[in-house]
N, C-alpha and C positions, 0 to 999 in steps of 0.2 A: 407514610405513600397515600397520595389521594387517588384512589383508584375505584371510587364509586361516586354517582351524580350527588349524593346527599354529601359528600366530603368538599363539594365546591359550592360557593355562592354562585358563581356565574355558570351559565351553560354554553353549549356550542352555538355559534351564530355564523351565518353566512349571508350571503345577498344571491339576488336573483342573477347577478352579473359574474358569480363565481364559480360556474360550471365550465370545466375545460373540455375542448372537443377532442373526440379520439381521433389519432391518425389511422388511415387504411392499414389493412393487414398487408404485412411484409415478412415473409419468411426469410429464414439463414441461407437455404439453399438459393433462392433467387438474388439475396444480397451478394452470396460469394460468386454468383454465376454473372454478376456485374448489371443484373437487370435494373431497370430504372422505372419509377414510377412517373404518373403524371405530375409536373410540376404545378403546384399552387403557391403562389406567393405567401411568405411568412406572415404578412401582415394581414392577410384573410384568414389565416388558421388560428392564430395566438391573439389573445385578449389582454386588456390591460390589467396591471397589478391591482389588486382588490385592496382598497383602504377601508379603515375602521376608525371611528371616533367617538370620544364620549368626553364631556366636560362636565366637573362635579366641583363642588366646593368643600374644600377641607377647612376644618376648625382650627383654632390656635392651640400652641403649644403640644404640636407633634413629638413624639417621642422616638418613633422608630416606623420606617413605611418599607413594605416589600412588596414586589410583582411576582406572581406564579403564573405562568404562561405556557401555551403551546399551540400548536396550530396542525391542520392538514395542508401541508404547504410549507414553505419557509417563510419567517417572518422578521421584520425591522419594527422594533417598538420604541416609541418616543413618549418623553414626559415633559410638556411644556416646552417643545422643541429642540429638547436635547436627547439623544441616543441614550437608551436604557442601559447598553452593553457595548462594548467593543466587539462582542463575539459576532460572527456572521454565520448564515445559512442554519441557524437553529430552526428546529429543534435536533438538528443532526440526521443522518441517514440511517434509518433502520427499517425493519420488516414493519411498516406502520400498523398494519391490520392485526398485529399481534403484540408489537413492542413499541411505545410511542413515549418519548421522554417529556417532560415539562422542566423548566426551568425556574429558578428562583434567583432574583435579584432584589438587592438592597436598593431601594430609589429613595430613602430618607433625604438626601441631599440634592435631590431633583423634585422634591414636591414643596409648592408654597402654602402658606395660609391664604385661603380665599380659593378663587378660581383656577383650576388646573385643566391642563388639556392633554388628555391622553390619547396617542393614534398609534394604529399599527398597519403595516403594509404587509399584506400577505402574497406571494408569487407561488408559482408552479412548483417549483423546486423539484426534489427527487420524488414528491409524492405522485404528482399530476404531470410532470414534465415528460420531455421525450427522452426519456434516459436509458431505454433498452438498448441493447446490442444493434438491434435493427431499427432502432429511431422511434420505437412506438410511445405514445403519451398514455395518460392516465393508469399508471402501472400499479397503483395502489387504491386509486379512486379519482373521481372526476369532479369532487365538491370541496372547493378550497373553504377552510372553515377556522375560526378562532375561539379559543377557551382561555379566559383570565380570570384571575383574582388579584385586586388591589386591597392590601391589608394594611391598615393604618392605626397605629397603637397611640393613644394619647397619654399624656404626663398623668392624668387623673386615673388612669387605669382602664378606660373605656377603649373599646375596639371597633373598628369599623371597616366593613367589606363591601368592596364595588366588584361586582362581578359582571361579565359580559352577559346582556341580555337584549331585549327588544328595544331598550331606550339607547342603544347604540345607533349611530347611522353609517352609511357605506358610500362610497363613491369612487372615483379614479382620478388620476392626474398625471403627472409627467411621465409616468412609466407606460408607454404605449404597449408594451409587451416586455416580457422576461422569462427567458427559457434557459435553463442551467445548461443545457448542451448548445442551443443554438446561438443564444446570445441575447442582448438586451436593447431596446431603443427608447431613448429619452426626449421628451420634447421639452426643450429649455425655455420655452415661451411660456409655459404653465408654471405658476408661480409655487414656490413650496410653504407660502404664508398659512396655509391650513394646518400645518404642524403647530402652529402657535395661536392663531386667533381663535375666537369663540363660536366661530359659525358652524352650523351643522353640515354635514355633507348631504348631497341632495337625495339619497336613496335611502329606504328603510331597510333595516337587516330582518332575517329570518331565523327563527331559533329551529334547530334541526336535531334530529337524533343521531347520535355517534356514541361510539363505545367508550366508556369509562375504564373498563377492566383492564385494558391495554397500557393504562398510564403508569409511567414509573418516574421517579426523580432522575435527574441527569446523572448519568455515570460517565467516566472516562473524560478525556478532554475536549474542550470546545474548538471550535475553528476559527482562527483569527488571521487578519492581514498582518504580514511580517515586515520586516525591514524594508523599505523600497531600494530598488536598483535604479542608478542612473544610465541613461543611454551612453552608450559606447561609440556609436557612429551613426551619422543621419547623411541620407542621400536622396536625390530625386530620381525616381524612375518614372518615365512618361509624365503624367501628370500628378503623380502621387508621391508621399513621403515615405522612405521606407526608413524605419529605425531600428538599430540592432541594439540589444540590451546585453549582449554578451554572456547570457546565461539562458539555458532552457528551464523554464519554471512552469508551474500551475499558477495561475493567478490572473491578473487583469491590468489594464493600463490606467495610470492616473494621468489626463491631458489638461494641460494649462493653455489656453489659446483666446486670441480674440474671434468669438463666433458671431458672424454677420447674421442679421435677422434672415430668418428662413433658410439659413445655409445648411445643407445637409452634410455632415461629416461621418465618415463610414470608417471603422478600424476593422481591418482583417488581420488574422493572427497566424503564424508558422513558426515551425521549429528550425526550418533549414531554408537555404536559398537553393537554387537549383545549379547544375554543372556550370553554369554562365554567370552565376552570381545575381540571378534574378529572384524576386519574391516568387515563392512556390507553395503552394497549400498541399502540403504532403498527407493530410488527414482527408480522405473521402467518406462518403457514405451517407445516407439519409439522415437529415438534421443535424450533420456535423458541421454546420457554417463556421463556428468560432467568430461571428461577426457582431460588432456593437455599432450602434447609430446614434447620432444626437443630433438634434435640430436646433439651430441656432438662435439666441435671442438679442443679438446686437450688442452683447457684452462681453468683457473678459471674465473667464470662468474656469475654474478647475474642475473637472468633471471625472467620474469614472462609474462605471457600472454597479449596481448594488446586489443584484440577485444571480450572477453568472460567473463562471471563471473559464479560462482557456488554458490549453497548454500551447507554449510559445517562447520563442527567443526573438523573434523579427514581428513588427506590426507595419502594415500597409496603410497609410492614413490618406483617404481620397476626399476630397472637396474643401482641403483646407490649403489655403496659398503658404509658401515658405514665411512670409512676412508676417501672417497672422499666427503662425505656430511660436509658441514660447518655450514650453517644457515638456516632457513625457518622462514618467516613471514606471517601471514595472514593480508591481506590488505582489511579492510571492505570497500565496495563501495555502496553509495546511493547519492541522490539529496541534494545539499547543502542548507539545511534550517536552520534558526538561531534557536539554542536551547532556550526556554523559561520557562521551568518547571524542578523543582527539588523537590525532596522529600526523607527524610530520616527519618527513625524511629529507635526504640529501639529493634525492631523485625528482627533478620536476614532472616527468611523465607519469611517475607513480603517485605524486602528490594529486595530480590532475585527475587521475583514476578515483582515487579516494574521495575528491572532492564530487566527481560525477556520481559516485555512488549515494553521497550523502544528498545530493540534489534530488537523485531520483527517488530516494525514499521520501524526502519532503514532500514533492511533488504528487506522490502516490498514497501518501497518508493524510489524506483530506476527508475527515469523517469516518471513511472506512478505508482498509487496503484495498488498492486498485491495481489493475495490471498496468494502465496508463492513463493519464489525466485528459485525453483529448478525444478519444474514440469510444471505445467500450465503456471505460470508467466504471467497470463493475467488480466486485469483490471474488476475484476468482480465487478458489481455495487452493489451485495449485500454485498460483503466485506467491500466496502467503505461506505455503508449507515451505516451498524453495528458500524465500527469503527470511523467514522467521529468525533462524540464528544470527543472521547479519544485521537485522533490525534491532537487536538490542544492544548494539555497541554505539551507535552516535546518539541515541536517543533511549529514553526509558520508555517502551512501548508497551508496557505490561497491561495498563489501564485500557488503553486503546484497543488492543488486540482482545482482550477478554470481553469488551463489549462486543465487538464483531462477532466472537464466538458465540454469544447468545443468539445472534442472528441464524448463525449456522446451525445451532441446535433448532431453532424454531422453524426452520426450512425443512429440517430432516423429513424424509418422507415416512410412511407408515411402515413401510417395509425394512426401514433402516438405512436407505441409501442417502448419503450427503452429497446433495446436487452441486454442480459445478462451481456455482458461484451465488453468493449471498451477500447482502439481503437479496431475495429472489423476486423480480418483478414478474407480473403476469406474463409478459413474453418469454420467459425463462422456459415455460412448458414448450416453447417452439423449438428448442434446441433439440428435442428429440427428433422432430422432423430432418433433421441435419445429420446427426450421429446416431440416432438409434436409441439414445440412453440418456438418462438424467445425470450420469456419475461416470467416473471414470478411477481407477487405481492411481496411486499418488496425488490425486485432487481431493478425492474423499477422505483419504488418510490423513488429511489435515487436522480432522476432529481428534487424532491421537497424536500426531507428531507435533503439532503447535503448542497444545496445551504441556506436552512433555518438555519442549523447549523453554516455554515460560517457566516451568518448575525447575528445570537446571539452572537457568540464569537469575531467577529472582527467589527461588526457595519457598515459595508458598505453596502449601499442600492443597488448598482449597481450590486451586485451578484444576487440579486432576480431578477432585471431589466433584464438582459442578459439572466436570463433563464426561464423567464417566459412564453414566448410562447411556448417552449418546455413542460414546466409544463402542460399548458393547453392542449396540444396536447395529452399527456400522461392521463389525467384525462379524455378527451373525449373517448379515446380509451378504457380505463378500464371501463367507464360506460357502452359504448356500448357493450363491451365484457360480462358483467355481465348481461344485459339487454336480450341480444341475442333475441329470438322470445317469451319471456315471457310475460304473459299479467298480472300476479298478482303482489304482493310485493315482490316475490322471485326475481324479476329483479332487486332487490338491494342487491342479494347474488352473490358473485363472484365465482360462482361453474361450470362455462362453458368451463374451461380449464385447462391446466397443470399449476401447481404453485409448487414450492419446499417446500412450507409449512414451518412447524418448523424444518427445515432440520436438520438431523443427531442428534435428541434427544436422550440421552445417553442409555436409556431402550432397544432400538432396535439396538445399535450400539455396546454395550460392551459384548455381547455373541459370541458363536461360530460362528453365521452365520450373521454378520453385514449387514444391508438392508437399505441402505439411501433411496432408493426409494419408501419403505414401509413408512418410517417417512413422505416422501410427501403425499402419498396416505390417510394416516390417519389423517392429520393435514391440507391439502392445502385449503380447502373451507372456514374453520372457520379463518384460517390465513389470506387468501386473502381477505376476506369481511373485518376484520378488519383492514387492511391496506387500503381499499378501503374508509373506514371511515376517517381513521387518516389522509389520503392525502387530501381529500375533507375540513376535518377541518383545516389543514395548508393553503390550497388555499384560503379559506376565510380569514384568519389572513394576508396572504401575499397580497391578491388583496387589503384588507383594508389598509394596509401600503404603497402601491404602489398608492394610491387613486383611486381605481378602486373599481366597486361594485362586492362584493363577495358573495352576500346574496345566489346565485344559489347553491354555495358550502355548505354553511350553511344549506340551506334546504335539499339537497341531503343527507349530512352526518346524519341528523335527521331521514331521512327514511331509511337510513341503519342500524341505532340503532334499530328502530322500526322492521325492518325485522329481524334483527339478533335476537332480543329478542323471536320472535315470533316462529322462525324456528329453532334455534339453541339452546335454553334454554328449558330443559325438564320439565315436570311436578314436578319432586322432586328438581327443581332449580339448576340442574347441567347441563353442557354444553354436547352437543350429542357427541363432542369428548372429552372425559373425559382425558386430558393429561395436565400436568403442564403448559405447554407453552401456550395453549389455553387459559387457566385461566388467565395468566399473561397478554396476550395482549388485552383480553377481558376488563379487569380492567384498564389496562393502557391508553387504547383509548377510554373508556367510551362507551363501546357496549351495555350496560344495563343501565336502568334507576337506581337512586340512591337506591331507595328500594330493588333492587335484587343484587345491588354490594357487601353487606355484605355475601349474600349466596355464592355467586361465590368465595369471599375472605376466607370464612370458608372452602370451598372445596379445594382451592388451600394449605391452611395450613394442611389440614388433609392429602392431597396427599404428601406433603413434609413429614410430619410426618411418613405417612405409607412406605415412602422410606428410612427410617432411617435418617431423617434430611439430604438428598442428593438432590441436584438439579436434575432434569429430564428435563431440557429446551434445545431447539436446538438453531439453528442459529439465528432466528428472535426474539425469546422471551427472551434469556438470557441477553441482554442489558438492559432489563426492570425488571427483577426478583428482584432485591435486592431494587430497587425503590419503587416497589408496596409494598413490606413488609414494608420497612421504611416509607413510606408515610403513611400507614394505621396501623401504631401503633405496627407492629411487628418487632420491631428493634433488639430484642435479637435473633429472629429466622434469620434475614439479617445477624447479626453479626456472628452467629453460621454456617451457610451456607458459607461464606466468608472463615471462619478459618478453615472448614472440611480439613481432611487431608486423607480421605478415597476416592477411586474413584467412580465417578467423582468429581472432584474438583481442584481448583488452585494450593492449596498448594499439593495435591497429586503429580502434576507434578513436583514441586519443589524438593519434597522428592524424587524422581527418577531422579534428576540431570538435570532438564531441565534448559536450558539458554535463551530459548525463549518460545513463547506459542505453543503449538502443534495444529494440526490438529484435532486429537482424544484424546480425554482424556484419554484413555488407549492406547495410541500409545507405551507404555511399559506396559504390563500387570502387574497386583500384582505377578505373579508367575515369572516375568522377561522376558517374551517373547517378543521382539520387532516386531512391525508390519511394514509394507510397507507404512508408511505414511509420510507426510510432519511432520517434527518437527519444523516447522516456518510459523505458520498462525496467523496473528494477530487479527483475528476476535474477539476470546473470550477474547481478552485484552481490549475489551470494559468496563471490570468492573473498569477500571481506572478512567471512568468519574464519576460513583458512588463514588469511593474513594476520589477523588478530591473534589466533592461536599458535600458529607455526612460524610467523616471520617476526611479531612482535612478541609471542611467548606467552600470553596471559591465558590460562586455563582456569575453570572452574572445577576443583577436584571434589568438591561438595555442593549441593545445590546453593545457590544463593552466594557463591562465592565465600562461604563458611571458611573454606580451606582453598587458598591459591596456588597453583602450580605455575612457576615461571620457567618456561622451556622455550627459548628461540632456537630453532633447529634449522631454519631455511635461511641461508644468506641472500637477500634480493639487493640491498644497498649497502652503502658503508656506515649511514648514520640514521638513527630512528628514535624520536622521542616521542612517547605515547603515554596518555592516562585515561582511567576509567573509573567512573563513580560507582561504587557498589551500595548496596545499603548501610556497609560498614563504614565507608570512606572512599577516600582516593587510593587507586594503585597506580603507581607511575613506574615506568621502565625506561631506560635510556641505554641505547646500544650503540658502540662505537666499534666498527671492525679496522684493525690496522693489518698491514702485510703478515706479520707474524704473531699477532695477539689480538684479543678482542678484550673489550670492557663492558661491564653491566653493573648499572647502577639501579636500584631497585626500593620502592618505598611501598611498605604494606600497612595497612589501615589499622586502627585500633581494634580489639576484639577478634582479630583475625590471625590465624596462623598460614605459613606459606612453605612450599616446598621449592627450592631452588636448583635448577637441573643445569649443571654446567657440562656441555657436550665435549667429547674428545674424539679423535679419529684415528689414532695410534697409540702404541704403548708407551710412547715419549711422552705423549700428551696426557696419558692416564696417569703416569707416576708423579708427573709434575703437579697435577692436580692433587693427589693424595698426600704429596709431601706439604702443598701450601695451605689446603683446606683438610685439616686432619680430622675434624668433626664430621667430615661427609662420608657416606657409604656409596658404593659402585653399584651401578646397574649395568651389569654386562650385557645383557640382551639388547637395550636400548642405547648402549653407549655414552653414558653420562654419569657424572657425579653428584649425588642428591645430598642436598644440605636443608635440614629442618631450622625454620627461623619463625621467632615470633613478630609482634608487630614492630616497625622500625624502618630506618634506611639503611641499606648495605651496598657495598661496593665490591665487585670481583673484577679480577684481571686473570685471563687464562688464555 
C-alpha cells in the first residue's frame, strides 16, 4: 500500500485551470418546494477538462512496465495514444477525503523503446462535480489533481520510475466541459493529436499539497462500458430525431453521423415518453440536465461522451438532419461484477419483471449502490438495505458492497449515527434542514443488516468482523436515542426523532396529492421500534458467531418486544398505526408474543382483502410482505399479490411498458399520465429474493450455501428453469407443474450437501411421497417430505 509521500516518486500536480467553481447554496426544503434559482448557462459555470502531458525516453530491453495512478476527479489515461485501461470513471466513487483508491495497470505492451507520450485527462467527476441531491458542486474539494508513477523494469535488472511533477505540462482541448450529472460538451474541431505528438501543452503544472494517507489500492470491481444496445425505433418529432433503445439503462449514447462544420448537435436523455408519445424529460432538479453537446468538424465520426452518464431509454437529437444520421447505440455502464444467477419461466410477464429487476440492479450499481442513476445517484443506505438480499442472485456483489460499506463506516458520526447516504458529500449535512436528522431507522440499520446478508450468502466471517465496531456504535446510538430522558418502559420505543418509516406506502402516494412525509409521520414510531428490535436480535447472533457475548442485545430485544406489545397493540389487538406495513414488520420481526401474532396476521390479511387484494406496503415493509404471508400459511394470497396486475403491483408496471423497476408504483397512472419520477429505482425489486427462495426454492441453509435447501412452495407459473453459481459451483433447479403432479430436477455442486423438500397438501399426497421416497423424513409442521442428498443430479416426481 502506497499511502505516504515517500512511497511515491511522483507528487500531486494540478494547474491554474483546475479549480472548480462552487454552485450557489440550495437547500432541500427549497428544492422540494419547487423553488428555482437564477439560471446561469452551463457554459458559464463549467470549465474544460484538464489535460496533463509528459514525454519521456524509455531505454531498450523493457522487461515490464506498470502505471500506478489516481486523481482528485475522474481520469482517463493514455500511453502513446492508446487508452491504458478500458475501465472508466476511475478512481471510483468513495469518500475521497478519507478513502481514495489508486489503480495499477500493466502497460508493458503500450510502451515503446525511445520517445513515449503519456497523457491524462481529469474531469470533475464525483470529486468536484454537481453530484449532491440538490445539485451542489465541489462536494469533496475544488482542486482537480493527478498523482502517478510509471514504473519501468529493464531486462538488466534496472528500474526507472517517472512520477508526476513540475516537468509535466497542462492544457485543455475538445472537452469544453464534462460534468457527471449535467453532461458533456465536445468540440470536435479540436484535434486529439496531442495524445500522440511530442509537443508540450501550453500551461505549466503546479505541485500541490494533498493527503497521501487516504490512499489505498483498488478494491472491488471497476466501472466498464458494457455490450451496446441497438436502436429499436427512430422517428422525427418537430425538427429533432427521437430514438428508442427499448431498454432503460444507465449509460450514454454512441453516435455515428456526418457532422457539418460548426454544427451544434444536442442529445437530451429521458426514461419515458409522455401520455401522447412525445419526448418527455421526467427528471427535474438543479443540474439534472442529462444533456450532451457535440460541435461538428465537417467529418463523419463516431462520438460519445467520456466523463458522464445518464439514465435513459430515449434520446432526443437536435441539430442533426435525418440524412446526416447514420447510427446510434446505447452503451450501458455499470461496475463489472460476475453474473451468477439466471431464471426463465413460461410466463412472459414474469420474465419481463425479472429482466426489469436485473436492469435496475445494473443501472444502480455503478461504482456505488444508488437509488437511481439520473436524479440523486447517491448511496442511500435504506435502498441497499432493502435490496441487498436480492442483489446477490444475478451478480456476485460481495466485493462491490463491501467497498461501499467502508464508506458507510468512514461517514459514521462520532455519536454512532449512520447517515442516510454514503459516500457523504458536503451537502449531505443540509438534509438536517429538511428532516431534522442525519439518520433514520431502517436506513442506518444497513450497517448491521447488509453485512449480515453478505455473510449469509457468501459465508465470509470477516465481513462481520470489519463492520462490528460500527454496528455496536449504531446500536448504542439507537438505544440512547430511543431512551432519551424517559424513565418507563417507553424508553424501548424509538419515538424520539425523525424516521422515514414505511416510506411512500401506496395509499398516500397514488392520489392527486402524494405526500411522502405523511407516510413517515403515520408509521415512523412503530417502524423504527420494529427495526430497533430486529437489529438487536441480529447483534446477538453476530456477536455469538464472532465468539463474543451478545446477551445484552438479546435482553434488550426482549424489552423492546414487551414495550411494543404494551404501547403499540390496542385492546382489540390491532396496532395503533393500522397500516399494512406496520403489521408486516411486527410479524416479521417478532414484535409481539406468539399468542398475539395470529391477531396481527388476521388483521393484515383483512386489510389486504379490504384493499382489493392489493399491497399497501412501503419502502421498508415490502421486502417482508410475501415472506410473512408464505411463512404463515397464506400462500395463495402471496401468490395473488405477486400476480396482481392492478396498481400498485409489479406486473402493473410490466403492463405499462416498464423495462426497469419504478420509483413510484404509479409512475404512469392508469389514465396514461406520466409523472416526474425516476423509472429506474431498484428497491422494490427486492421481491426477487422471495421469488428465488420460495418460487424457485433455492435457500442457503448454512452461510455461503454450504448446505442448500431446495423448497419450492409457491406456484407462480408452470415451468421454471433457474441456475445459481455459489462458491462451490452451479446449483440448478428445473420445475414443471402438471395438472396432477409436478417434476423437480436438481443439480447440487461438489463439496456441498442439500436438503430437498417435497411439499404435500393432503394425506393422500403425504403417503404417496412416503411410499415413493422411503429415505425421506416428514416435517409435519411445514408439510413437506425432507430428503438429504450429496452432490449430484436428482429427479423427483410428486
